[in-house]
C-alpha positions in Angstrom: 21.9 109.5 -24.5 22.5 108.0 -21.2 18.9 107.3 -20.4 18.5 105.8 -23.9 21.5 103.3 -23.4 20.4 102.3 -19.9 16.8 101.6 -20.8 17.0 100.4 -24.5 17.2 96.7 -24.6 17.2 96.3 -28.4 17.0 98.8 -31.3 18.1 98.0 -34.9 18.5 100.7 -37.4 19.1 99.5 -41.0 20.1 101.5 -44.0 17.5 99.8 -46.3 14.8 101.4 -44.2 13.8 105.0 -44.3 14.2 107.3 -41.3 10.4 107.6 -41.0 9.9 103.9 -41.0 12.4 103.5 -38.1 10.1 105.2 -35.7 7.0 103.2 -36.4 6.0 102.2 -32.8 3.5 99.6 -32.4 2.0 99.0 -29.0 1.5 95.4 -27.9 0.7 95.7 -24.3 0.0 98.8 -22.6 -0.3 99.2 -19.0 -1.0 102.2 -16.6 1.7 104.9 -17.0 2.4 107.5 -14.5 4.7 110.5 -15.8 6.3 113.0 -13.6 5.5 116.2 -15.2 8.3 118.1 -13.4 11.3 116.3 -14.6 9.8 114.4 -17.6 11.0 110.9 -16.3 9.0 107.9 -15.8 8.0 107.3 -12.2 9.6 104.2 -10.9 6.7 103.3 -8.8 4.2 103.2 -11.6 3.7 100.4 -14.0 5.8 100.4 -17.2 4.3 100.6 -20.7 6.1 98.4 -23.1 6.3 98.9 -26.8 7.9 96.8 -29.5 9.9 98.2 -32.4 12.4 96.8 -34.9 13.2 96.8 -38.6 11.0 93.7 -39.1 8.1 95.1 -37.0 8.2 92.2 -34.6 6.4 92.3 -31.4 6.9 90.8 -28.0 5.3 90.9 -24.5 6.6 93.2 -21.8 7.5 91.9 -18.3 6.4 94.2 -15.6 7.5 93.7 -11.9 6.4 95.5 -8.9 8.7 96.1 -6.0 7.4 95.3 -2.6 8.5 97.0 0.6 10.7 95.0 2.8 9.3 94.0 6.2 10.8 95.5 9.2 13.9 93.7 10.6 14.2 92.6 14.1 16.6 94.5 16.3 20.4 93.5 16.4 21.3 91.5 19.6 25.0 92.2 18.9 26.7 95.5 19.5 30.1 96.9 18.2 32.9 97.9 20.5 36.2 99.6 20.0 38.4 98.9 22.9 41.6 101.2 23.5 44.5 98.9 24.2 47.2 100.0 26.3 50.1 97.5 25.3 50.9 95.0 22.7 51.2 91.2 23.5 54.6 90.5 22.3 56.2 93.6 23.8 55.6 92.8 27.5 58.7 92.1 29.5 59.6 91.4 33.1 59.9 95.1 33.6 56.2 95.3 33.2 55.4 93.3 36.3 52.7 94.9 38.5 51.4 97.2 35.7 47.7 97.2 34.6 47.4 96.5 31.0 44.5 96.1 28.3 45.3 93.7 25.5 43.5 92.8 22.4 43.9 89.9 20.1 43.1 86.4 19.1 42.9 83.3 21.1 45.9 81.3 20.0 45.7 78.5 22.7 43.0 77.6 25.3 43.5 75.1 28.1 42.1 74.3 31.6 44.5 73.0 34.2 44.1 72.7 38.0 40.8 74.7 38.1 42.4 77.6 36.3 41.9 78.6 32.6 45.0 79.6 30.5 44.9 81.0 27.1 47.5 82.5 24.8 46.6 85.8 23.3 48.2 86.8 20.0 48.5 89.9 18.1 50.9 91.0 15.4 53.7 91.4 17.8 53.7 88.0 19.4 51.9 85.9 22.1 51.5 86.4 25.8 49.9 83.9 28.3 46.7 85.0 30.2 45.4 83.2 33.2 42.3 83.6 35.2 41.5 83.9 38.9 38.2 82.3 39.6 37.8 83.3 43.2 38.7 86.9 42.6 37.3 87.6 39.2 34.6 84.8 38.6 33.1 86.7 35.7 36.3 86.9 33.8 37.0 83.2 34.6 33.5 82.2 33.3 34.0 84.2 30.1 37.5 82.8 29.5 36.1 79.3 30.0 33.8 79.6 27.1 36.4 81.1 24.6 37.5 79.1 21.6 40.4 79.2 19.3 40.6 82.5 17.3 38.1 84.3 19.2 38.7 88.1 19.2 38.9 89.3 22.8 40.0 92.1 24.9 41.7 91.3 28.3 42.4 93.8 31.1 44.5 92.6 34.0 47.8 92.9 35.8 51.2 91.7 34.5 52.9 89.2 37.0 55.8 86.9 36.9 55.2 83.3 36.1 56.1 80.7 38.8 59.7 79.4 38.2 58.3 75.9 37.2 56.0 77.5 34.6 58.7 79.7 32.8 58.8 79.0 29.0 62.0 80.1 27.6 60.9 79.4 24.1 58.5 82.3 24.2 59.6 86.0 24.2 57.1 86.6 26.9 57.6 83.4 28.6 58.8 84.9 32.0 55.5 86.6 32.6 51.7 86.3 32.3 48.6 88.5 32.6 46.1 87.8 35.5 42.8 88.6 33.8 40.3 90.8 35.6 38.0 91.5 32.8 37.6 89.5 29.6 35.4 90.8 26.7 34.6 88.9 23.6 34.8 91.4 20.7 33.9 88.7 18.1 33.2 85.0 18.2 34.1 82.3 15.7 31.1 80.8 14.3 32.5 78.7 11.6 34.6 75.6 11.7 38.2 76.5 11.3 39.8 74.9 8.2 43.1 74.7 10.1 44.8 75.8 13.2 46.5 78.9 12.9 49.0 78.8 15.8 50.2 75.3 15.2 50.1 75.4 11.4 53.8 76.3 11.1 54.9 73.4 13.3 52.6 70.8 11.9 54.0 67.7 10.3 51.4 67.7 7.6 51.4 71.0 5.8 48.2 72.6 5.0 47.2 72.2 1.4 47.7 75.1 -0.8 44.0 75.1 -2.0 43.0 75.4 1.6 45.4 78.1 2.4 44.4 80.2 -0.6 40.7 79.6 0.1 41.0 80.9 3.7 43.8 83.4 3.1 42.7 85.8 5.9 43.5 82.9 8.3 46.7 81.9 6.5 48.1 85.5 6.9 47.6 85.3 10.7 50.3 82.7 10.9 53.5 83.8 12.6 55.6 82.7 9.5 53.3 84.6 7.0 53.4 87.7 9.3 57.1 87.6 9.4 57.4 87.2 5.5 55.2 90.2 4.9 57.1 92.3 7.4 60.4 91.3 5.8 59.2 92.3 2.5 58.1 95.6 4.0 61.7 96.0 5.4 63.3 95.5 2.0 61.0 97.9 0.2 61.7 100.5 2.9 65.5 100.0 2.5 65.1 100.5 -1.4 63.2 103.7 -0.8 65.6 105.2 1.7 68.6 104.2 -0.4 67.3 105.7 -3.7 65.8 108.9 -2.2 68.4 109.7 0.6 71.5 108.4 -1.1 71.0 109.2 -4.6 68.1 111.8 -4.8 65.6 109.8 -6.8 62.0 111.1 -6.9 59.1 108.8 -6.7 56.4 109.6 -9.3 53.3 107.6 -9.9 52.3 107.0 -13.5 48.7 106.2 -14.9 47.3 102.9 -14.7 44.7 103.4 -17.4 46.6 103.9 -20.7 46.8 102.9 -24.3 47.8 99.4 -25.4 51.4 99.2 -26.3 53.5 96.3 -28.0 55.9 95.3 -25.2 56.0 91.5 -25.5 52.9 90.4 -23.8 49.1 90.8 -24.2 47.5 93.8 -22.5 44.6 93.7 -20.1 42.0 95.7 -21.8 39.6 97.9 -19.7 36.3 99.1 -21.3 34.8 102.4 -20.3 31.4 103.7 -20.5 32.5 107.3 -20.6 35.0 106.7 -23.3 32.4 104.7 -25.4 30.1 107.7 -25.3 32.6 110.4 -25.9 34.9 108.7 -28.4 33.6 105.5 -30.1 32.4 102.1 -29.4 35.1 99.6 -29.3 37.7 101.7 -27.6 39.5 100.4 -24.6 42.1 101.5 -22.1 44.9 99.1 -21.2 46.6 98.2 -18.0 50.2 98.9 -18.1 52.8 96.1 -18.6 55.3 98.6 -17.2 55.5 102.3 -17.0 57.7 102.1 -20.1 56.7 105.2 -22.0 55.6 107.4 -19.2 59.0 107.3 -17.5 60.7 108.1 -20.8 58.3 111.3 -21.0 59.3 112.1 -17.4 63.0 112.2 -18.6 62.0 114.6 -21.4 60.1 116.7 -18.6 63.5 117.2 -16.8 63.1 114.8 -13.9 66.7 113.7 -13.6 66.2 110.4 -11.5 62.8 108.8 -11.4 61.7 105.6 -9.5 58.3 103.9 -8.8 57.4 100.7 -7.1 55.0 100.1 -9.9 52.1 97.6 -10.2 52.1 95.9 -13.6 49.7 93.6 -15.4 50.3 91.1 -18.3 47.6 88.9 -19.8 49.7 85.8 -20.3 49.0 82.2 -19.8 49.5 81.3 -16.2 52.6 79.1 -15.4 55.2 78.7 -12.8 56.9 82.0 -13.2 53.9 84.2 -14.1 51.3 86.0 -12.2 48.7 88.4 -13.9 49.7 91.3 -11.6 53.1 92.0 -10.0 55.2 94.8 -8.6 58.5 95.9 -9.8 61.0 98.5 -8.7 61.1 100.8 -11.9 63.9 103.5 -12.4 64.7 105.8 -15.2 67.9 108.1 -15.1 68.9 111.0 -17.6 72.6 111.5 -18.7 73.6 108.2 -17.2 76.0 106.0 -19.4 75.6 102.2 -19.3 78.4 101.6 -16.9 77.0 104.0 -14.3 73.5 102.5 -14.7 75.0 98.9 -14.0 77.0 100.2 -11.1 74.0 101.8 -9.4 72.0 98.6 -9.7 74.9 96.7 -8.3 75.3 98.9 -5.2 71.4 98.6 -4.5 71.6 94.8 -4.7 74.7 94.6 -2.6 73.3 96.8 0.1 70.0 94.7 0.2 71.9 91.3 0.5 74.3 92.7 3.1 71.7 94.4 5.3 69.1 91.9 5.2 71.0 88.5 5.1 74.6 89.6 5.8 75.9 88.4 2.5 78.6 90.0 0.5 78.3 90.0 -3.2 81.1 90.6 -5.5 82.2 94.0 -6.6 81.8 94.5 -9.4 79.4 91.9 -10.7 80.9 89.7 -13.5 79.7 90.4 -17.1 79.1 88.1 -20.1 77.8 89.2 -23.5 74.8 87.5 -24.9 77.0 85.8 -27.5 79.4 84.5 -24.8 76.5 83.3 -22.5 74.9 81.4 -25.4 78.2 79.8 -26.6 79.2 78.7 -23.1 76.0 77.8 -21.4 73.2 77.8 -24.2 71.2 80.2 -22.1 71.1 84.0 -21.6 70.5 83.3 -18.0 73.2 80.9 -16.9 73.6 79.4 -13.5 77.4 79.7 -13.1 77.4 78.0 -9.5 78.9 75.1 -11.3 81.4 74.8 -14.2 79.7 72.7 -16.8 80.2 74.5 -20.2 79.2 73.7 -23.7 81.8 73.3 -26.6 81.2 73.7 -30.3 82.8 70.7 -32.2 81.2 71.4 -35.6 84.7 71.5 -37.3 85.6 68.1 -36.1 82.6 66.6 -38.0 82.7 68.4 -41.3 83.7 65.4 -43.2 82.3 62.8 -41.0 80.8 59.7 -42.5 78.1 59.9 -39.7 75.3 61.3 -41.9 73.3 62.7 -39.0 76.0 65.0 -38.2 77.4 65.9 -41.6 73.9 66.5 -43.2 73.0 68.8 -40.5 76.3 70.8 -40.9 75.6 71.1 -44.5 72.3 72.6 -43.9 73.6 75.3 -41.6 73.4 73.5 -38.3 75.9 73.1 -35.6 77.1 70.3 -33.2 77.9 71.1 -29.5 78.7 68.9 -26.5 78.3 68.8 -23.0 81.0 66.9 -21.0 79.6 65.3 -17.7 82.4 64.4 -15.2 82.0 60.8 -14.0 78.8 60.5 -16.2 79.8 57.3 -17.7 79.5 55.7 -14.3 76.2 57.5 -13.3 74.1 56.9 -16.4 73.7 53.5 -18.0 73.2 53.0 -21.6 69.5 52.1 -21.1 69.1 55.5 -19.3 70.9 57.3 -22.0 68.7 55.7 -24.6 65.2 55.8 -23.0 65.7 56.9 -19.5 65.0 60.3 -17.6 68.0 62.1 -19.2 66.9 60.9 -22.7 63.4 62.2 -22.0 64.7 65.6 -21.0 66.5 65.9 -24.4 63.1 64.9 -26.1 61.3 67.4 -24.1 63.6 70.2 -25.2 62.7 69.3 -28.9 65.6 67.1 -29.8 65.0 64.0 -32.0 67.6 62.0 -30.0 70.6 62.0 -27.7 73.7 60.9 -29.2 76.5 60.2 -26.6 79.9 58.8 -26.1 81.4 57.3 -22.8 85.2 57.6 -22.2 86.7 54.3 -21.1 89.7 53.8 -18.8 92.1 53.3 -21.7 91.1 56.4 -23.5 88.7 54.5 -25.8 85.1 55.4 -26.3 81.9 53.7 -26.5 78.3 54.8 -27.5 76.2 54.8 -30.7 78.0 52.4 -32.9 77.7 54.7 -36.0 79.2 57.6 -34.2 82.1 55.6 -32.6 83.1 54.2 -35.9 82.9 57.7 -37.6 85.7 58.9 -35.3 89.2 58.7 -36.5 92.1 58.6 -34.0 93.0 62.1 -34.7 89.3 63.4 -34.3 88.7 61.4 -31.2 91.9 62.8 -29.7 90.9 66.4 -30.5 87.4 65.8 -29.3 88.6 64.6 -25.9 91.1 67.5 -25.5 88.4 70.2 -26.5 86.0 68.6 -24.0 88.5 68.0 -21.3 87.1 64.6 -21.1 88.9 61.8 -19.1 88.2 58.2 -18.2 84.7 57.8 -16.7 83.3 61.0 -18.3 80.2 61.2 -20.5 79.9 63.3 -23.7 76.5 64.4 -24.7 75.8 65.6 -28.3 73.2 68.0 -29.7 73.0 68.8 -33.4 70.7 71.1 -35.5 69.8 74.7 -35.5 71.8 76.8 -33.2 68.7 77.8 -31.0 67.4 74.1 -30.6 71.0 73.0 -29.8 71.4 75.4 -27.1 68.0 74.9 -25.8 68.7 71.1 -25.6 72.1 71.3 -23.9 71.0 74.1 -21.5 68.2 71.8 -20.3 70.5 68.7 -20.0 73.1 70.9 -18.3 70.6 71.8 -15.5 69.1 68.4 -15.3 72.6 66.7 -14.8 73.7 69.4 -12.3 70.7 68.6 -10.1 71.2 64.9 -10.5 74.8 65.0 -9.6 74.4 67.5 -6.8 76.6 70.1 -8.4 74.3 73.0 -7.4 74.3 74.7 -4.1 70.8 74.5 -3.0 68.7 75.9 -0.3 67.8 74.1 2.9 65.5 71.2 2.4 63.0 72.1 5.1 60.5 73.1 2.4 56.9 71.8 1.9 56.9 69.0 -0.7 53.9 70.4 -2.5 55.3 73.3 -4.5 53.0 74.2 -7.2 51.8 77.8 -7.5 52.3 81.0 -9.4 55.0 83.4 -8.3 54.0 86.9 -7.7 57.5 88.5 -8.5 57.6 91.8 -6.8 60.1 94.4 -6.1 61.2 92.7 -2.8 60.0 89.0 -3.3 63.1 88.2 -5.3 65.4 88.7 -2.5 63.1 87.4 0.3 63.0 83.9 -1.0 66.7 83.8 -0.3 66.5 85.6 3.0 63.7 83.2 4.4 66.0 80.3 4.0 69.7 79.3 4.7 71.6 79.4 1.5 74.6 77.2 1.0 77.9 78.8 0.1 77.6 80.2 -3.5 75.8 83.2 -4.8 76.3 83.4 -8.6 75.3 86.8 -9.9 76.4 88.5 -13.2 75.3 90.8 -15.9 74.3 89.7 -19.5 74.9 92.5 -22.0 74.9 93.1 -25.8 71.8 91.5 -26.6 70.6 91.4 -30.2 68.2 94.3 -31.0 65.7 91.9 -32.9 64.8 88.3 -33.2 63.0 86.5 -36.0 59.4 85.6 -35.5 58.8 82.4 -37.6 54.9 82.5 -37.3 54.6 86.1 -38.4 57.7 86.0 -40.7 59.1 89.3 -39.5 61.6 90.8 -37.1 60.5 91.6 -33.6 62.2 93.4 -30.7 64.0 91.0 -28.4 63.3 93.2 -25.4 61.1 96.1 -26.7 61.2 98.6 -29.6 62.3 101.6 -27.4 65.8 100.0 -26.6 68.7 102.0 -28.1 71.1 100.4 -30.6 74.8 100.1 -30.0 76.3 103.2 -31.6 78.8 100.8 -33.4 76.1 99.0 -35.2 74.0 102.0 -36.6 74.9 101.2 -40.2 72.7 98.1 -40.1 70.1 98.3 -37.3 68.4 95.0 -38.2 71.5 93.1 -37.0 72.6 95.7 -34.3 73.2 94.8 -30.8 71.1 96.5 -28.2 72.3 98.6 -25.2 70.3 96.2 -23.0 71.3 94.4 -19.9 69.8 91.6 -17.5 71.0 90.8 -14.0 70.9 87.0 -13.5 71.1 85.5 -9.9 71.7 81.7 -9.7 70.3 81.1 -13.0 67.2 83.3 -12.6 66.7 86.6 -14.4 65.9 89.1 -11.4 66.0 92.4 -13.4 67.2 94.4 -16.4 66.8 97.3 -18.4 68.3 99.4 -21.3 69.5 102.7 -22.6 66.8 104.4 -24.5 66.3 105.8 -28.0 66.1 109.6 -27.5 65.9 110.7 -31.1 62.9 110.6 -33.2 64.3 109.4 -36.5 66.0 106.4 -34.9 62.8 105.6 -33.0 60.8 105.7 -36.2 63.4 103.5 -38.0 63.2 100.9 -35.3 59.4 100.8 -35.3 59.5 100.4 -39.1 61.9 97.3 -38.8 59.5 95.6 -36.5 56.5 96.2 -38.9 54.9 99.4 -37.5 54.2 101.9 -40.3 54.6 105.6 -39.7 50.7 105.9 -39.6 50.5 103.3 -36.9 53.5 104.6 -35.0 51.8 108.1 -34.9 48.5 106.5 -33.7 50.1 104.4 -31.1 53.2 106.4 -30.1 52.7 109.9 -31.4 52.9 111.5 -27.9 56.2 109.8 -27.4 57.6 110.7 -30.8 56.5 114.4 -30.3 58.2 114.3 -27.0 61.5 113.0 -28.6 61.3 116.1 -30.8 61.1 118.6 -27.9 64.6 118.0 -26.5 64.8 114.5 -25.0 68.0 113.8 -23.0 70.0 110.6 -23.3 68.5 108.4 -20.8 68.2 104.7 -19.6 66.0 102.4 -17.5 66.1 99.4 -15.2 63.6 97.4 -13.3 64.2 95.1 -10.3 63.0 92.5 -10.7 61.2 91.2 -13.6 58.4 88.5 -13.1 60.4 85.5 -13.7 61.6 83.7 -10.5 62.2 80.4 -8.9 60.7 77.8 -11.2 61.6 75.2 -8.7 60.6 76.6 -5.3 57.2 77.7 -6.3 55.8 77.5 -2.8 57.3 80.7 -2.0 54.8 82.7 -4.1 52.3 81.6 -1.3 54.7 82.6 1.4 55.1 86.2 0.0 51.8 87.1 -1.9 49.4 89.1 0.1 46.2 88.2 -1.6 47.2 86.3 -4.7 45.1 86.7 -7.9 44.7 84.5 -10.9 43.8 80.8 -11.5 45.0 79.8 -8.1 43.3 82.4 -6.0 39.8 81.0 -4.6 39.2 84.5 -3.2 35.9 86.0 -4.5 37.5 89.4 -4.7 40.4 88.1 -6.9 38.5 86.0 -9.4 37.0 87.4 -12.6 33.3 88.0 -12.1 30.5 87.9 -14.8 29.2 91.4 -15.5 25.5 92.2 -15.9 24.2 92.7 -19.4 23.4 96.2 -18.4 27.0 96.8 -17.5 28.0 95.2 -20.9 25.7 97.1 -23.1 26.8 100.3 -21.3 30.3 99.7 -22.7 29.1 98.4 -26.0 30.3 94.9 -25.3 28.1 92.1 -26.5 26.7 89.5 -24.2 28.2 86.0 -24.9 24.9 84.3 -23.8 22.5 86.2 -25.9 21.9 86.3 -29.7 23.7 89.6 -30.2 24.4 91.6 -33.2 27.2 94.2 -32.7 28.5 96.6 -35.2 30.4 99.4 -33.4 31.8 100.9 -36.5 28.8 100.4 -38.9 26.5 103.3 -39.8 23.8 100.9 -40.9 23.2 99.1 -37.5 23.2 100.0 -33.9 22.2 97.3 -31.4 22.0 97.6 -27.7 20.7 94.7 -25.4 20.0 93.9 -21.8 19.0 90.7 -20.1 16.3 92.0 -17.9 13.6 92.1 -20.6 13.3 89.2 -23.2 13.0 90.0 -26.9 12.8 93.4 -28.7 11.1 95.3 -25.9 11.9 98.8 -24.7 10.3 101.4 -22.5 8.6 104.4 -23.8 11.2 107.0 -24.7 11.1 110.6 -25.8 11.3 110.9 -29.6 14.3 113.2 -29.2 16.3 110.4 -27.5 15.6 108.0 -30.5 16.8 110.6 -32.9 19.9 111.2 -30.6 20.9 107.6 -30.9 20.4 107.6 -34.7 22.5 110.6 -35.1 25.2 109.2 -32.7 25.3 106.1 -35.0 26.1 108.5 -37.9 29.0 110.0 -35.9 27.3 113.1 -34.9 26.4 114.4 -31.3 22.9 115.6 -30.7 22.6 118.7 -28.6 
């Protein structure tokens, strides 16, 4: 079968033809054949005889190529050397004066002064100055003179103290230097450098992100990047030690190739030649969005505390907070109630912030229910570093003559307001009617931006129809409910609760940034900040650790999420988190409106992690799957192994992941500061971009070629089509008749032996 698929460009079997007619082979062009009688295979060195066969008996010409032997290559002039270094550049101290050392690294700086050649040698630990002695060691001096930046060299010499006037206190090794006796070039730089590695961190003009990504190997040599990667390593190491040594977690790897599961995003699908042959065409593996089901099965297996720094994949449209692949700290615990789950995560986050940045987070973290968060802030990930809150004023406009408000209330809408302190002086009427703040409301989906300004005498001005609709009593109650005083601005949103919250949440954040109400990071950031964040297990924290953070740290839990939300496009309920989240025991009578035992951790308005307690009984799990539109048959096909495990003594268990892949929509440059080798649209690296696959690779996996006229019916008994691009037309090499019969029987669902 494998020989057939590899060598058969195009075969078509049709049910309208008889079996005997399928094997009518008409030679068109026959050239010399050479057959190996021992193994019954066609000799590759011989010419190939081509025949044409199809249902319509069409013919085509065979293309025959002959391989020629390669001419002998000239001998290499370069050799490979592995030098044994004795010390590292950044670890030399004045205590090493007089010692002979061998150093290896890159030339970071090269200069000639007073007949001497000086160079700074850099490795992963730092930089040390190397000087030459032209009279004592002329060969080393000559070699050093010819060096260029980023040459890879080995230097052997003696450590000595610098002259007092040459001491550089800004360098860790600024009190010493190495007098070179032997200099060996291990590798030269033969291409023009796109940017200077050593001075890139201090340059006034930041290197463009496209250039940094294109030459990522150079970018990672920079001291700042080296520091970032090592800092990430330190955070991951801390997490591992804390979970394993303090709490007894066990790290267990879960499969990467698995089944596709409905977890909110599209899966990356992976075709497999082996599975196509053994199961059926059209079958695919999926890369995991998370180890969701595997870790639940580990709980059934009796592993009490599991964790994994897992690689996750989601085939989503790229945007500021998404990257095709990311890492997350994944944990699952058995016999752990919700409060204990939250406490464990709080302790971990507090330890990381304290040990890495010396920041003390609150104990315990504040908590808000989903309903409270949406009511006060219009968002389930509120930034509570500033106190602007929303107020529902629907009851004040029930009988309002302002038709825009009253009609919306009658149709089930709501009216909420955001009071902006001193906003009346900050935003002119023009800005509120067609300026930036108005445009923000329109971008959120609002049809307009009703507003009122509170004047010094307690009167209001704004949209005339709205002002005239307010009676003295309603106006007074509105100002009291909003805590509005002279000079304040009241912004309105009216309509469906979801759209109202979305509008006011966006306006709340916009106003807070405009008025400087948010504590922000230091401003020494590159101005060009586009990119894609690779949210990893440590990246969430490192962003804050790399920069000075002003005063406030707002961190809290959001709990009691709804189990389901309505999908308008598909006209059905779908899981707000995922269909394996346990419902609140108090809401078991009506699961469709139940609250979920789910929780999200929010830091400064960014969701940095979350999880849920899991369903551990089969009947509850099947009911939840039915609510989201998965029939019992579909559930058995997709999740039969999980449902079976739940019937074998699954313990109560819960999960959390830190963090999710949503972070820092503003400071996107940090993705490039932390990602090792970024993937996706912004990565020019040839190893990270998708690559077209040969037609042979495609047809081995029964995937049609997009650039050929291809007829593919993997589930049809009446047609089997294979194709390659190496030969044009319906041409295939001579095959054993048994192989043709094997393909035919395979199309009928049989296996030829």
